[in-house]
C-alpha positions in Angstrom: 28.9 5.8 -10.7 26.2 3.3 -10.0 22.6 4.5 -10.2 20.1 3.1 -7.7 16.6 2.5 -9.0 14.1 3.9 -6.6 11.0 1.8 -5.9 7.8 3.9 -5.9 5.3 3.3 -3.1 1.8 4.7 -2.8 0.1 4.8 0.7 -3.7 5.1 0.8 -5.4 5.7 4.1 -8.1 8.1 5.2 -6.1 8.7 8.4 -3.6 11.4 7.4 -1.5 10.9 10.6 -1.1 7.2 9.6 -0.1 8.2 6.1 2.5 10.7 7.4 3.9 8.3 10.0 4.3 5.5 7.5 5.7 7.9 4.9 8.3 9.1 7.4 9.4 5.5 8.2 9.6 4.4 4.6 11.3 7.5 3.4 14.2 6.7 5.7 15.2 4.1 3.1 16.8 5.8 0.1 15.6 3.0 -2.1 12.0 4.2 -1.8 10.1 7.2 -3.2 6.9 7.4 -1.1 3.7 9.3 -2.0 0.4 9.2 -0.1 -3.3 10.1 -0.4 -6.2 10.0 2.0 -8.6 9.4 -0.8 -9.2 6.0 -2.5 -10.6 7.9 -5.5 -7.4 9.9 -5.8 -5.4 6.7 -5.5 -7.2 5.4 -8.5 -6.4 8.6 -10.4 -2.7 8.5 -9.3 -2.3 4.9 -10.3 -3.7 5.7 -13.7 -1.1 8.4 -14.2 2.0 6.7 -12.9 3.1 3.2 -12.0 3.9 2.2 -8.4 5.9 -0.9 -7.4 3.9 -1.2 -4.2 0.6 0.2 -3.1 -0.4 0.0 0.6 -4.2 0.4 1.2 -6.2 0.7 4.3 -9.3 -1.6 4.6 -11.8 0.8 6.2 -12.2 4.1 4.5 -15.3 6.3 3.9 -15.3 6.7 0.1 -14.6 3.0 -0.7 -13.4 0.0 1.3 -10.0 -1.5 0.7 -11.3 -4.6 -1.1 -13.1 -2.5 -3.7 -10.1 -0.3 -4.1 -7.9 -3.4 -4.4 -10.1 -4.7 -7.3 -9.9 -1.3 -9.1 -6.1 -1.0 -8.6 -5.5 -4.5 -9.9 -7.4 -3.6 -13.1 -5.5 -0.4 -13.6 -2.1 -1.5 -12.5 -1.9 -5.3 -12.5 1.9 -5.4 -12.0 1.8 -3.4 -8.8 2.2 -5.3 -5.5 -0.6 -4.4 -3.1 -0.6 -4.8 0.6 -3.7 -4.2 2.8 -3.4 -2.7 6.2 -6.2 -3.0 8.7 -7.0 -2.6 12.3 -9.9 -5.1 11.8 -7.9 -8.2 10.7 -9.8 -11.5 10.4 -9.4 -14.8 8.6 -12.3 -13.9 6.3 -10.7 -10.5 5.3 -7.3 -12.1 4.7 -8.9 -14.7 2.5 -11.0 -12.2 0.6 -8.1 -9.7 0.1 -5.7 -12.5 -1.1 -8.4 -13.8 -3.5 -8.6 -10.3 -5.0 -4.9 -10.1 -5.4 -3.4 -8.6 -2.2 0.2 -9.9 -1.7 -0.1 -9.3 2.1 -2.7 -8.4 4.7 -1.1 -6.8 7.7 -2.2 -5.4 11.0 -2.0 -1.6 11.3 -0.4 -2.2 14.6 2.7 -3.7 13.0 6.2 -2.5 14.0 8.0 -0.3 11.5 10.9 -2.8 11.1 8.3 -5.6 10.4 6.6 -3.6 7.6 10.0 -2.8 6.1 10.9 -6.5 6.1 7.7 -7.3 4.2 8.3 -4.5 1.7 11.9 -5.6 1.1 10.7 -9.2 0.5 8.0 -8.0 -1.9 9.8 -5.4 -4.0 13.5 -5.3 -2.9 
C-alpha cells in the first residue's frame, strides 16, 4: 500500500470567513492538511511549533501587516513557501513581498482553481 505524504498548509487572515472558505476549498484535495488562524501572532507561534510546506498570508491585518509577518516567518521557517493574498494588489507591494521572500503575491479575488494551480506548482 502506497502512503501519500500530505502537504501542510497554514492560512493566516484576520477575516475568518476568508480562512474558512479557503480552508474548505483546499481541504477538498486529499494531498493537503490545512490549518488556519486569524492572528498573525498565533501564526508565528504555530510556525515555531510545526513546519508547514506552504503558508498563505493576508497583507492587511490589524496586529501586523503581511510584509512584517512574512519577514518573521522567513526567519522562523526559511524552507516554507509563502504566498501573500491581498485585495490591495500593486506593483510596489508585489516587489516588496518578493524581495522579502514571497513566492507569489495573489489577488484575494482569485478563482479557487487558480489558487490550486499555484499551490500545485509550488509544493506539488
